[in-house]
C-alpha positions as CSV (number, residue, x, y, z in Angstrom):
1,M,54.1,0.1,-9.3
2,T,51.7,-2.6,-10.2
3,R,49.0,-2.1,-12.7
4,V,45.4,-1.6,-11.3
5,K,42.6,-2.6,-13.6
6,R,39.5,-0.5,-12.9
7,G,35.9,-0.7,-14.0
8,S,34.6,-3.6,-11.9
9,I,32.4,-1.3,-9.8
10,A,31.0,0.4,-12.9
11,Q,30.4,-3.0,-14.5
12,K,28.5,-4.1,-11.5
13,R,26.4,-0.9,-11.6
14,R,25.6,-1.4,-15.3
15,A,24.8,-5.1,-14.7
16,K,22.4,-4.1,-12.0
17,I,20.7,-1.5,-14.3
18,S,20.5,-4.0,-17.2
19,F,19.0,-6.6,-14.9
20,F,16.3,-4.1,-14.0
21,T,15.6,-3.2,-17.6
22,S,16.0,-6.6,-19.2
23,S,12.3,-7.0,-19.7
24,F,12.0,-3.7,-21.6
25,R,11.8,-3.7,-25.4
26,G,14.4,-2.3,-27.8
27,A,17.2,0.1,-26.9
28,P,16.3,0.5,-23.2
29,S,17.1,-3.2,-22.6
30,K,20.4,-3.1,-24.5
31,L,22.1,0.3,-24.2
32,T,23.4,1.6,-20.9
33,R,22.5,5.3,-21.2
34,T,18.9,4.7,-22.4
35,S,18.4,1.9,-19.9
36,S,19.4,4.1,-17.0
37,Q,17.0,6.8,-18.2
38,Q,14.2,4.3,-18.6
39,R,14.9,2.9,-15.2
40,I,14.5,6.3,-13.6
41,K,11.3,6.9,-15.6
42,A,9.9,3.5,-14.6
43,L,10.6,4.2,-10.9
44,V,9.0,7.7,-11.1
45,S,5.9,6.2,-12.8
46,A,5.6,3.4,-10.2
47,H,5.8,6.0,-7.4
48,R,3.2,8.2,-9.0
49,D,0.9,5.4,-9.9
50,R,0.8,4.0,-6.4
51,D,-1.1,7.1,-5.3
52,R,-3.2,7.1,-8.5
53,K,-4.2,3.5,-7.9
54,K,-5.8,4.4,-4.6
55,R,-7.7,7.3,-6.3
56,D,-8.9,5.1,-9.2
57,F,-10.2,2.4,-6.8
58,R,-12.1,4.9,-4.8
59,S,-13.8,6.3,-7.9
60,L,-14.6,2.8,-9.0
61,W,-16.2,1.9,-5.7
62,I,-18.2,5.2,-5.8
63,S,-19.5,4.5,-9.4
64,R,-20.4,0.9,-8.5
65,I,-22.4,2.1,-5.5
66,N,-24.1,4.8,-7.6
67,A,-25.0,2.3,-10.3
68,I,-26.6,-0.1,-7.9
69,I,-28.6,2.7,-6.3
70,A,-29.8,4.0,-9.7
71,Q,-31.1,0.5,-10.5
72,N,-33.3,0.4,-7.4
73,K,-36.9,0.2,-8.2
74,N,-38.2,1.3,-4.8
75,R,-36.0,4.4,-4.9
76,V,-34.9,4.2,-1.2
77,Y,-31.9,6.2,-2.1
78,C,-31.3,7.7,-5.6
79,I,-28.3,9.7,-4.7
80,Y,-24.9,8.3,-3.6
81,S,-24.0,11.2,-1.4
82,R,-27.2,11.0,0.6
83,L,-26.7,7.3,1.3
84,M,-23.1,7.8,2.5
85,Y,-24.1,10.8,4.6
86,N,-26.8,8.8,6.3
87,L,-24.4,5.8,6.9
88,Y,-22.0,8.3,8.5
89,K,-24.7,9.9,10.5
90,S,-26.1,6.6,11.9
91,Q,-22.4,5.7,12.8
92,L,-22.3,2.6,10.6
93,L,-18.6,2.1,10.1
94,L,-18.7,0.9,6.5
95,N,-16.2,2.3,4.1
96,R,-16.8,2.6,0.3
97,K,-15.0,-0.6,-0.5
98,I,-17.2,-2.7,1.8
99,V,-20.4,-0.9,0.6
100,A,-19.4,-1.5,-3.0
101,Q,-18.8,-5.2,-2.4
102,I,-22.2,-5.5,-0.6
103,A,-23.8,-3.7,-3.5
104,I,-22.3,-6.0,-6.1
105,L,-22.7,-9.3,-4.3
106,K,-25.9,-8.7,-2.3
107,G,-27.7,-5.7,-3.8
108,N,-30.8,-6.4,-1.7
109,C,-28.7,-6.3,1.5
110,L,-27.7,-2.7,0.6
111,F,-31.3,-1.7,0.2
112,M,-32.2,-3.4,3.5
113,I,-29.4,-1.3,5.2
114,G,-30.8,1.8,3.5
115,K,-34.3,1.1,4.8
116,E,-33.0,0.5,8.3
117,I,-31.2,3.8,8.2
118,I,-34.3,5.7,7.1
119,Q,-36.4,4.1,9.9
120,T,-34.0,5.1,12.6
């Protein structure tokens, strides 16, 4: 029988893992066992943080809207929830991201929208 040299598939697998973890620091970029563990941990963190990023952005938009409303001198709306409720009730299809961008870039425009909602 001829001799069969094995290990090419395992070497390919290890090379694939080391390519993924090559940017890590220390042992996870050099050692096979720790690099495979760090790869799993990195993929788990990436999966978890994709959902967390959506949550964080939503809270950021809410806090931005709330800060602009609190700065208002005329006190058209002083509570974020009341503004969003009235936007919903008047069937203005503006999500929190758009309202936050309006609040940051054109704060007066947000107050004009608020006054129009109150008048109707």
